[in-house]
Steps between C-alpha positions, in 0.01 A plus 500: 500500500604829648812720510607849592685772314570862527301585188253326264450606142151401357527477122785333313492734201746755374453753788474245774792282390705819468410603861590157628841511336581849646392390846693172495815683375472727799503200731125497589302181545246510226243264357376552145154344437333456170404219265678406173338561164211247431527281204135520405373850526136421390448248781719654769304602807766693679675843457690611187772758429573727221870396462402180325661619185841506315531867403435841657655827387763658702637846459586809694339746262158603628273798516507488881817565700400269793448196261816587312709495835332184617592334171858641489583359851351166416681464163832590671455191722400250229866371475511451879174296506621285199835440667353402838251268341664366189183586310508729198190701445594827325524551122650850414342552151426867566167675526323757279214728615313635201234781533381828339821719455575768758352848439135401492219469747608158599806538711584136591840508322595830659429339843713193403793733398481682845512183697777366287702811549464489874656158518756556229380223278628470145178489294481743199187628342461389139273688263293423191671318212796414723266289717403287201859469393635392835219254573386345170260245662274771619246736338370800703247764419598827345652746749635238742843509657684259740734488793738212471687340789746261341687408817365381831162421356324225317292225673505270795361147543271546808484128562871480505521819707288347778689179492829703528374708794369188676825301447701804624277544800529125592878516465500779753294295745134579409243233549279454191158345546325416176142528612199729491432726805146482625526689838690778661429546877635817653589461877636734757866382455501296181320400179401142411476419141311183399523316166243292322691177590506575871845658540516783763771760504539738794685834430555832664379671169330392187525657153209435260639505143219317324441733199133520407425231754581755774116570470453176696324552828698223644831686460447855627291657772402794289392503136740688269408759245628268223359475142572157346457513135460199263756495229535300181841418328531382143789273388591488126721202397793590280621229259847357544597624147388854594688543828812645341303795374422601854857492627579835665140587561440681834202495734247754402247713685258704284322788681211698371247733660242226458519190697380288199807619295751431772682163540833324584662219311808284519737346251478124430559313831540136551240312698475155655344353193815565304334775289570877482225754554464868461280615801275799484280654771271809502138440602272768332276509809521429874310225683529519884516177695344601825565188706743217558250257351468723188884490457505121521213470247673732263829300504299189431292655222761511222478885466313725267469413115398846402797661671727237332357594167562866565859418575541289196404813301749716681776242441422491126524880477813518702698207349339470153760236383403264778311183383424305814504124465239492782355724770364444844411720797516478871356678812699723740407757753647835605447659844464884508535719813345827573818704447652290224788363703531180705349489842786445757375538853343358812135406514518411864772496763654178369360443150617709203423497120723512203277508189384703203716463198286740289603297195865615534654300784660197351814676394511693830406217739842458661508858621135484607586178693785681667287771617260238641792344684605835651144546620507169672832555677467858581128519572460810271605593147724782404463510125847657435511668151132453418231765455241290674454327843330195345227537758213243523154620412181313614152474362 
């Protein structure tokens, strides 16, 4: 089977689905291609995605003004996406960033305050004993302070966000093809994209939004300078009788000069098994996945037991009252670019790339997708209001 559209989006994740929605709303003919989540990760032979989860932190407060603006513009459109799709995905429980107090050698919170003030976000600095009083669930090292964004922050359900973006795109006329792309052929006046089940889509331009799988030689004519890192996430089950204790608990990001002391965690979130879990991430070391095959193998591996044990210790220090009913851990990946921002640009005359979340893009994916849609329709990107051009770098 074959068909023709104006634009084809390769990758039905958070960025790709967002780009498809924006293109379809603008009246373009667009095909969004990507498989659904596999039921059996261990025996799945195809591609994976990092949005296979129920909770990711969202907030504007950030130590980088570019990421703060990407987040703010995305968060402002959450109600629009929910209304268009009928899918709720945002839970505004607030977010706290805790780190060594301003005035020392580690200036993370000073940078957060500067970015906060540029965007006019209400997120006060909370010092010392006040931090423990305001957030009784948490324990922090001596000398820590926090910036708390109570409104317009919390967490999103990335599975639901992708579903919402996809439904909204379809309602605006997008064609959704739930299959894996195995070939991209760049011709003089069109691109032909082929799927694993024999579907061919011809388009004027193609946008590769395949996350870490953008390393695939089948998708892009040039290899990106993209570091895909293996990540482990720990889930701690909260007993039903204990849930009331955690009411009002915000999402938390703990930042330290040392990677092994930095982490993020979320309040108890409901999952498909009917249980609630506190999720924590924060690998003490980095492991690079240098190929598409390595990424597939990592997702099938079940993640890193030593990293999970490290996070179990961080969780016990940070929430000492938590007595998990059970724990388990899962694999994930993050794709890091050379400049620390997403790559948004053309790799050839008709093939462009939209990838590189740098561990921060879930909350900001709608704005990143919008920028990808602008690139498709205009043939170039004017990154209005951003202190970067999102340029693509190659190996």
